[in-house]
N, C-alpha and C positions, 0 to 999 in steps of 0.2 A: 441335138447339135448346139442349140443355144447355150446349154449348160457347159459344153466343152469350150465354146467360144469365150464364155465368161472367164474361163481359166486362162485365156490368152494363149491357147495351144492349138496346133493344127491336129486334125484327126488322122490317126493312122487306123486303117481298117481293123476292126475286130472280127470281121466276118470271114476271113480266110481260114475257116475252121478246119477243114478236114480233107484228108485223102482217103476217101471211102472206097472199099472194094465192093464188087458186085455181091458177094456174100462174105460172111465173116466167120472165121474159125478161131480156135483158141491158140494155135501154134503159128508163129511167124514163119514165112517162107522166104528164101533168098532170091528166088527167080520169079518173075511175073508169070502168071498163067495167061492163056490166050484171052484177049479182050479184058484185061484187068483195068479197072477204073479206080483212080486215086482221087478222092474228093477233098478239096481244101475249103473249109467252112469259115466264114468271117462276116463282118459287117461291111458297109460301104467301103469299096477299095480305096477311097481317098482322092477321087478325081480322075480325069482321063489320062494324065501322065502316068500315074501309078498303074492304072488298068492296062495301059499299053505295055509297060514293063512286065507285068504279070502274064500278059498274053504271049510275049516273047519267051518267057520262062517256060510256059506250058508247051509251046511249039518245040523249043530246044530239048526239053526233057523227053517228050514223046518221040522225037527223032532219034535220041540216043538210047531209048528203051523201047524196042519194038514190042507192040502188043499192049502198051500202057497208055491209058488216056487220063489226063488230068482234068478233073471237074471242079470248078470253083462254085461253091454253094454259098451265096451271099444272103444274109438275113438282115433284119433291122435291129437296132440296139435294144428296143423294147421287147423283142422276141428272142434275143440271143440266148438267154439262159433256159427259157422254157423249151425252145426248139431243140437245144442240145440234149436236155434231159429226155425228151421224147425219143430222139434218135438212139441214145444209149439204151433206154429201157426197151425199145423195140428191136434191139439187136442190130441196128443200122448205124452203129457208132462210126464217126469219121476216123481217119488215121492221123491227121494233123489238125492242130487247132491254133489259131492266133488269138491271143488274149491280152488284156491289160493286166498289170501286176496285181490288182485287187482280186483277180479271179484265180490266181495260183493256189492259194490256200483252200478255198472252198472246193475247187475241182479236185485237189489232191485228197481232201477229206472224203470226198465222194468216191474216191478210187478210180478216177477217170484217167489219170496221167501216168505214163511210164517214167521210171528213173532213167535219165538220159546218159548218165555216166557209163553204165554197162553197155548201152546201145552204141555209144561212141567207141568204146573199147573194142566191141565186137566187130566194128567196121574199120578198126585200125587207126582211129583218130584220137588225137590228144587235144582236149578242149582248151588247155592253157595256151595252145598255139593260136587260138582264135580270140580268147578273152582273158583279160587280167582278172585276178581273183575277186576284186571288188565288184566287177560286172557279173561274173559268174554267180556270185553270192546273191545277187538280186533275184535269181531264179530258184533259190533253194528254199524248200519248205520241209521242216522237220528232218533235216540232214539228207534230204533227197533233192537232187537237181531235176526239177520238173519242167523247166522252161529255159530257153536261150533267147537273149535279147535280140530283137530285130532293130530297134532304135533306142537310144538313150539320149534324150534331148534336155540338157541341163539349162537352168536359168543363168543368164549372163548379162553383161551390160554392153550394149551397142552404142557407138558414138561416131560423130562425123568429124574426121580429122581436119577438114578445111575450116569448120566452125571453130575448133580449138585453136587453129593457127590464127584466125581472125581475132580471137579474143586474147592472143598472146599467152595461151595456157599450155602447159605440158600435157600430153595425152595421159590417160590413166595407165598405171603400171600394175602388174600382177603383185598382189600382196597389200593393196591399199586398204583403207579403213572406211567405215560408213561416214565418219566425220570428214574424211577426205572427199567422199562423194558429195556430201552436203556443201562443203566449202567450194568445190568445183561448180556445183549447180548455182550457187550464189554468184560466183564470178561470171558465169555465162549469162545469168539473168541480168546482172548489173552492167554488162558490157554490150553483148550482142542484143540482148532483149530490151535494152533501154531505148533503142530507136526503132524497134520492130514489133508491132502489135501481134503479128502472126507467128512469132517465134516462141517456142517452148524450150526452156533450158534443159530440164530434166523431167522426163515422163516416167512416172512410177505409180501405176494404177494399184488400188488396194485389193488385188486378186488373191484368192487363197494360196495359189501356187507361188505367186511372186512375193508374198509376205512370209511364206514359210521359212525361207533361209534366214530372215531376220530373227524370227522366233527361235529357231533351232540353234542358230549361231550364238544367241544370248544365253543358251542353256535351257530354254523353255520348250514347249511342245503344244500343238493343238489338242493332242489326244494321248491316250494310253498307248503302249507299244503295239497292241493288237487292233487299234483303231475303233474300239467299241465304246470308250468313255471319254467325254470331253471335259466334264466338270472336274475341277482340281488341276487341270492341265492348261487349257486356254486361259483360265483366270488365275493361274499360278503366278508367283512373283516375277519370274524371269520372262514369261510370255508377256505380261503386262508391261514390263519395262521396255521390251523391244518394240511393242506396238505403240507405247507412249512416245518413243523416239520418232516413229513414223508420223504420229499425230502432230508432233511439234513441227516437223518439216512441212507438212501440209498446211498447218495453221499460219506459218510464216512465209508461205508462198515460195518455199525453196524447191518444192517438187510440184509437178502437175499431175493430178490424180485422175484425170479423165481417161476412160477407155478409148483407145485409138486403134481400131483394126488396121488402119493404114499408116501406122507409126513409122514403118520402115520407108514407105514412099515419101512421107514428110521429111524423114531424116535425109534421104537422098536429095531431096529438093533444098536442103539446108534450113528447113524450118523447125527442126528438132536437133538439139545439141547432143543429148545422150538419153538412153532409155533402158530400163530393166525389162528384158524380154526373154522368152523361151528361145533356145537355140534354133528351133525349127523356123523361126521368123527369118533367119538368114537365107532361106531358100528364095526369098523375094529380092535378094540383092544380086543383080547380074554381074557377070565378070567385069564389065566396064566400070562398075561402081565400087568394086572391092578395094580399090586404092584409097577411096574416100571414106568408106564405111568400115570401121574396124570393130572388133569385139574384145572384151577382156573379162577375166573371171570376176565373180562377185566380190565385193569388199567384205570385211569382217569387222565386228566391234573390237576396239583396242584391247578390251579385257575378255573377249570371247574367242570362239573358234571359227574357222572358215568352213562354210557349209553351202552346198547348193542342193536343189532337188531336181528331179528329172521326170519328164513325161516319157514313159516307156511302154513298149509293147513287145511281146515275145511269142515264140512258137514252141509248141509242145507236141509230143506224140501220144496219141490216145492208147490206153491200155488194151483196148479191144482191137487195135489195128491188126489187120490180117497180114500186111506186108510191112512190118516196121523198118526193115532194111531199105526198102524202096523209099519209104517215107523219109528216112534219114538222108538218103542220097538227094532227094528233092529239097530237103531243108538245107543241105550244104550248098546246093547250087543257088538257092534263093537268098541265103543269108550269110554264109560263112566263107565260101571260096572266092578267090579273085576271078572275076569274069565280067563280061559286059553287062550282065544283069545286075550284079551287086554294085558295079561302078555307077550305074544309073540310079539304083536305089540310094546310094550314098549321096549322089547329087540332089536327090529329093529329101535328104536328111533322114533316110530310113535304113541306115546300116550302122552296126556297132562292132563289126569284126576287125580285129587288129590287122590281118594281112590286107584287107580291102582298104582300110584307112591309111595304112602305111604307103600305099601307092600315091596318096595325096598328102604325104607328110610335109611337103613344102607349102601347102595351103595354110595361111595364117588362121583361118577359121577352124580347120581340122586340128591344128596344134592346140588351140584353146579348148576345143571340145575334149580332146584326149587328156589335157592337163586337168580338166575339171572332174573327170571321172572319179578320181580318188577322194573327192570331197562330197560325192553324192550320198545323201541320206534319203530314206523313204518318206514320201509325202503321204498324207492321209488317204489320198486316192489310190495309193499302192497297198494299203493295209486292209481295207474292208470294202467288199463289193457293194455295200449299202450306201457308201458315201456318194456315189453318183446320184442317188435319189434324194439325198439331203443337201446336195451341193448348193442349190439355189437359196435355200433357207440360210445355210451357213455363210455363203458368199455375201448375200445381201446384208445379213446381220453384221458380218465382219466389217464391211464397208461403212455401214451406219455407225458402228462403234468407233472406228478410228477417225472418221471424218466429222463426227458429231461433237456436241459440247457437254453431253452428260458425263458423269463420272465414269471413267473408262473401266475400272474394275467392276462396277455395278453392271454396266452394259455387257461386258464380256461374260460375266456370271450368268446373266439372263440368257444370253445366246447359248452358253454351254448347256444349260438346263433344257432349253428347247430342242437343241440338237440331239441330246441324249434321249429324250422322249421319242423323237422320230426314229433314231437308230434302233431303239428297243422295239418299236412297233414293226419296223421292217424285218428285224431279226426274228421276232415271234411269228410274223406272217410266213416267213420262209420255212420255219420249223413246223 
């Protein structure tokens, strides 16, 4: 959990893994047999609010499908992969699996996942009705759609409109640049911050996820496209240039680099002007505060491109599922269709379905979230399942590099070498 918190993200359960049947056969059936059990396997469901919604989904589906019982099989993150392997090898594979993006490729390579396009077609569903192409493509591995997004939470900038008014500053507008961000931060610091010791003008912690859009937008990358090699990418010219910009802002006290788990609460209290955050942080902004706390898409470099990264989780159907049509119907109710379940999941920032989000199209937060989807690129955590194991090493090294005084290129090259060695060791251990 600490590793995930360090990325400044909220945890969506991985453990909703399966809809398992009492026994498994090779052919799918359209109608449930008597006492059919569908098991959803995942990690920690993400707190009591999420658990309550999942319990209502279970009750509603069971009432609509006589003879079907939904079973949630929750495991821990450290047992997630080994437990799933054991289930599949013993012939007790789940029907549905909730996973992070880094798991798509390895699970597909193991032959665990069904192609969802034919399954959707067989059930009379058109997936473009639920997702734009960019979001659908996040679940594609080797031209097979193996996962549908449950949530896509991009990095954005949150800000306090009252603080901007007090500083006589215009609020950030879509299409702004990182230089605009820095200039705004200076103005907030030199006006509001001049008379208040507890005021932070612009909070921008050096988290891997939060810095990734800087690097990608400048034309750099942390890693190779498959997430296996850091050397030559993290310490490449464009990556270094982006991270040097960040170092300069930190050194000149333009940005506050402290990690603040309560940054949204501080912003609501008027003690933070603006902050780079994951969209999921907006769940802590109540309806009464939304008039004062706004969000805007990330800036870009004047000579770069606009990029954000997103923390995502998705649901897939296992290849050994005995009742894939039932699994699909439960997936639709939980993640795709307009209903009270998906409405509450959206409220918890755990939905990415177009028709569900369209119901809240007048919500300014939802508008920004939807507009950012077309700029989403994959983060390292979405490319390689071993990154969760090396995250602490990489994150701590990245922070030391950008906040330190050593030569930045030398520091990043050392970090790249260390990270590559760890990635190789974990890859070899799995093989």
